[in-house]
C-alpha positions as CSV (number, residue, x, y, z in Angstrom):
1,M,-20.3,18.3,40.5
2,L,-17.7,16.9,42.9
3,L,-15.9,20.2,43.0
4,C,-19.0,22.1,44.0
5,D,-19.8,19.5,46.7
6,E,-16.4,20.1,48.2
7,A,-16.8,23.9,47.9
8,V,-20.2,23.6,49.8
9,K,-18.5,21.6,52.5
10,E,-15.8,24.2,52.7
11,E,-18.4,27.0,53.0
12,A,-20.0,25.1,55.9
13,R,-16.6,24.7,57.6
14,R,-15.7,28.4,57.1
15,A,-19.0,29.5,58.6
16,G,-17.6,28.9,62.1
17,R,-21.0,27.7,63.2
18,Q,-23.4,24.9,62.2
19,I,-25.2,25.9,59.0
20,S,-27.4,23.8,56.7
21,K,-26.3,22.5,53.3
22,E,-28.7,24.9,51.7
23,E,-27.2,27.9,53.4
24,A,-23.7,26.7,52.5
25,L,-24.8,26.3,48.9
26,E,-26.3,29.8,48.9
27,R,-23.0,31.2,50.2
28,H,-21.0,29.3,47.6
29,T,-23.4,30.5,44.8
30,S,-23.1,34.1,46.0
31,F,-19.3,33.8,46.0
32,I,-19.3,32.4,42.5
33,E,-21.5,35.2,41.2
34,T,-19.3,37.9,42.9
35,F,-16.2,36.2,41.5
36,R,-17.6,36.0,38.0
37,T,-18.8,39.7,38.1
38,A,-15.3,40.8,39.3
39,T,-13.5,38.8,36.7
40,A,-15.8,40.0,34.0
41,A,-15.2,43.6,35.0
42,A,-11.5,43.0,35.0
43,G,-11.8,41.3,31.6
44,S,-11.3,44.6,29.8
45,D,-8.0,45.0,31.5
46,S,-4.8,43.1,30.5
47,G,-4.4,39.5,31.5
48,D,-1.9,40.5,34.2
49,D,-4.4,42.9,35.9
50,R,-7.1,40.2,35.8
51,L,-4.8,37.7,37.5
52,V,-4.0,40.3,40.2
53,V,-7.8,40.8,40.8
54,V,-8.4,37.1,41.0
55,M,-5.5,36.4,43.3
56,R,-6.5,39.3,45.6
57,Q,-10.0,37.8,45.9
58,L,-8.6,34.4,46.7
59,L,-6.2,35.8,49.3
60,H,-8.9,37.8,51.0
61,R,-11.0,34.7,51.1
62,S,-8.3,32.6,52.6
63,I,-7.4,35.2,55.2
64,D,-11.0,35.5,56.3
65,S,-11.3,31.7,56.6
66,P,-10.9,30.4,60.2
67,H,-7.9,28.3,60.6
68,F,-8.2,25.4,63.0
69,V,-4.7,24.6,64.2
70,V,-4.2,22.3,67.2
71,I,-1.0,22.8,69.0
72,Q,-0.2,20.2,71.7
73,S,2.7,20.8,74.0
74,T,2.5,17.4,75.7
75,P,3.0,14.1,73.9
76,R,0.0,11.7,73.5
77,S,2.0,8.6,74.1
78,P,3.6,7.9,77.6
79,R,7.3,8.4,78.0
80,R,9.8,6.6,80.1
81,K,11.8,8.7,82.5
82,A,15.4,9.2,81.4
83,N,16.8,8.5,84.8
84,D,15.0,5.2,85.6
85,G,18.2,3.2,85.0
86,N,16.6,0.8,82.5
87,S,16.4,3.2,79.5
88,K,18.8,5.4,77.8
89,A,17.9,9.0,77.4
90,A,17.0,9.6,73.8
91,A,17.7,12.9,72.4
92,L,16.2,14.2,69.2
93,S,18.5,16.3,67.1
94,R,17.9,17.7,63.7
95,S,20.8,17.4,61.3
96,K,19.1,19.0,58.2
97,S,16.3,21.4,57.5
98,C,12.9,19.8,57.3
99,F,12.3,21.7,54.1
100,P,13.8,20.3,50.9
101,T,16.4,22.3,49.1
102,L,14.7,24.5,46.5
103,V,17.8,25.9,44.8
104,Q,20.8,23.7,44.3
């Protein structure tokens, strides 16, 4: 039940506007029915084809979902001026990639 609760919350977030829990639940139920119908229709195909159908549906669903990304160009905390005489100018440098090495 917890999974469905999270799915209903996600439907409400994806709506892009304020919707009731009932409407979010209806949208989630509709998606589940469509998903089950599509996977059942693909059930006669090989397992690979079914996986492709399911992944395509999930991809379309995630692409259609609004993404809320906040990009802030100014820092939230105050900074000292580098030339005030009391502070040393700190420079940030990156010595390594921020991504872990996948292949060693």
